[in-house]
N, C-alpha and C positions, 0 to 999 in steps of 0.2 A: 370441405376440409377448412376452408378460409373461416367461414362462419361459426364452425366446431372451435376453432383455435382461438377466434374473437370471442366467445362465450368462455372459454377456458380462463383467457385473460380477465375477463371481466369479473368473473366469479372470484377469480383470484385476488384482484384487487380489491373487491368489496369485502373480502375477509381478511385481508392482511395490509390495508391502507398505511397504517403507520409503520409497519415493519418494511414495507417495500419503499416507502418515501425515506425512511432512514438509512436503508441499504444504499439508494440512489444518492443521498446526500452524502453520507459520511465513506461510503465504499466508492464513490465515483467524484461527484462535482467537488467536494472541498479538497480531498487529497491531490486530484488531478490537477487543479489549477494551482494549489498551493506549491506542489512538487515542481510543476513547469516553471513557475516565477522563481523558485528558489534555486533552480538548477542554473539559471543565467549567472548566479554569483557564487555558486558552491561546486566544487569539482564533484564529478559523478562517484567517485571513490568514497568520499565523505557523506554524500547523499544517499548513496547505497547501503551504507552501514548504519544511519540513522535509521532508514527505513526497516532495516533488519532488527530493529528493536520492536516491531510490531507484536511479535510472539510474547515478550513481556507484557506488554498492554492487553493483549488477548485473554492471558491467563489471569491477570489482576481484574479486569472487567467480569470474566466469566464467573470469578470467585466473590466479587463485592456486589455486582448489580444482578447477576443471574443466578448464583449459587450452583453453577453447573461442574464447579471443580473444586476439590478438596486441596488445601495447600499442606504440604508437609515440610520437614526441616530441608530435605534435598532441593525440593521445588524451589523454596524461598532462598536458598542458598544459591541456586542457579540463578535466580531473577537478580540476585545482587552482584554476582560475577559477571552476568551481562550488563548490568547498567554501568558497573565499573569499567567494564571493557569499553562501552559508549564514551566515558568521560577520557579514558585514556586515548581513546582513537582521535577525538577532536581537539585534544591536548589544550584545554583551557588556559594554562600558562602562557601559551603563545597570543599576546596582546595583538598583534597584529592581525592575527585571524580573527579574533573576537571581535575587534573593532569595525571589520567588513563585512564580516558572514554570520556572527553569532545570531542575528535575528531572523536571518532565513535559516539557519540550523535548526531553531525553535520551531520555525513553521513546518519543516520536515518532521520533527518529533511529533508535533501535533497531528501532523497526517498519518503517522504511524499509528496513534491512538484513535484515530478516525477509523482505521482499517481494522484495528482491533475490535471496536465496537460494531462495524459492520458485519465481522465474521462472525460474531454472537448473534445477531439478528438474523443471518441467514439460517442458524442452527434452530431458531425458533419457529420457522416456516414449515408447516407439515402438509403431506398431501399434493405436494407438487414437486416435479423434477428439478435438478440442478439447471437444466437448459431452460425451462420456463422461468425461473427465478432470474437467471442471468440475463434473459433475453428483455424480460419486462422491467426488470431494475435498470438496464442499460439505456433502453429507448426512454424511461421516465427521467434518468439522469441527463440525456441528450436534450429533451424539452426543457428541463430546469437550468441547464448550461446556456440556453438560447439568449437569456438577458445579458449573460456575461459577455458573450460573442457580439451582441449588439453594441453594448457600452464600448467594448474595445474598439470595435469598427468606427464609431461616429464620435468617441470623445478621446482617442489616443492621439490625434493630431497627425497620425501617419497616413498618408493618402496612398501610398505604395501597396498596401495591403489590400486595396480593392483591384489591383491588377494581378490576375491570377498567372498572366503569363511571364511574370517575374519569379514564379515558384522554379527552381532547378529540379532536373530530374533525381539528383540525389536527396533532395529535401523529400520530394514526392514520395520516392521508395522507403525512406526512412520513416516517413510518417504513416505510410501504408502498413509496413511490418510491424510499427508500434500500435497500431490500431488491430489489426488482424491477428498477429501472433502474440505481442507482449501484452495485449489487453484482452480480446476476445476469447482467444483459446486458453490463456492463463487462468481468466475469471471461470471459464467452464470447467477446467480442471480443478481448481482450488474449490469451488462449491461443490463438486463431486466428492472431494476429500472431505469436506465438512460434513455432508450427509452421511457417508461411509463410516466416520470416525466421529471427531468432535472439532469444534471451531479452535481448540488449542492444539491438538495433533496436527491440523492443515497447516496452521499458522507457523509451524517449525520449519517448513520449506522456505520461510522468508530469511533464515539465516544462511540461505546459499546467497541471497542477493549481494552482500557485501564481498563474497569470495568473487563472484562472476563480475560485480561492477569494478572491482579493483583489477581483475585480469584486462576487461575490454577496455577501462580507463587508461590503462599501462600499455595496451597493444595499439590500440585505435587513436586515443587522443593525446598521447605523450604525456600523461598525467604520472607524477612521481609518487614512489612509495617510501614513506619514512618509516623509521624504526619503531616510533610510537604507533604508528599505523598497524603495523604488523603484530605487535603485542595487543593490541585494543582487539583487533580482529580475531586473534585466537581467544581472548578471554571471552568475546561476545559468543563464539561457536561453542566453546566449552559450557557456557552458561545455558545456552539452547540445549545441548546434548544432556545436562544434568537435569533439567525440567523435563525433557521428552523420557529420560531414564525413570524419573520419579513417577511418571504415569503408567509406564510399562509395568513397573513392579507393584502397582496397586493392585 
């Protein structure tokens, strides 16, 4: 069975080398590292909303690069509503926020673009199950992330990261849930949705991220909800609904 699976992965990689590397880099390595860095300085509510713009990028990439989606007035208007909602949410008129977090907010937006590109690349792979694609791309991403880990260990100047006994049980459980549930299971479900429907359809699930991010941040982290955040959140969800509705009516 092991050799059968190894031959399957070997054949899979030989046929889809560029696509799998692209999925690993743009769907895992870049966004995972950039979002992890940015969330040190950006509230989870803001981060989750910016990540929620991923469906907008998925639709644009599908249309511009892969010609996999036709744009109509309703979908374009939905894109504009969603983008405007993102602007309202981050409130660029607040200079104190811009001066400290705008660069990290831009990194999160770029990560959303990466996720959108990765979703379209997944759709391009044929004759492989979502489990095979998820497994191979995740293993490949782990290998590609190893240099990042090594550079952090040896050049960060923080010797405490070598002492695993300093990791608390709470941190270990949080990391485990993040890896198994929020990453492994979520990727598998997401890839299944892409295969069953389209990358654009599957990406609509990301509009739930701001909702749950806001709820969890408010309940567990004591983060505040401002009026402009609520207005922006409603606009982003409305934009996603309009885009999805335009696809259903085609």
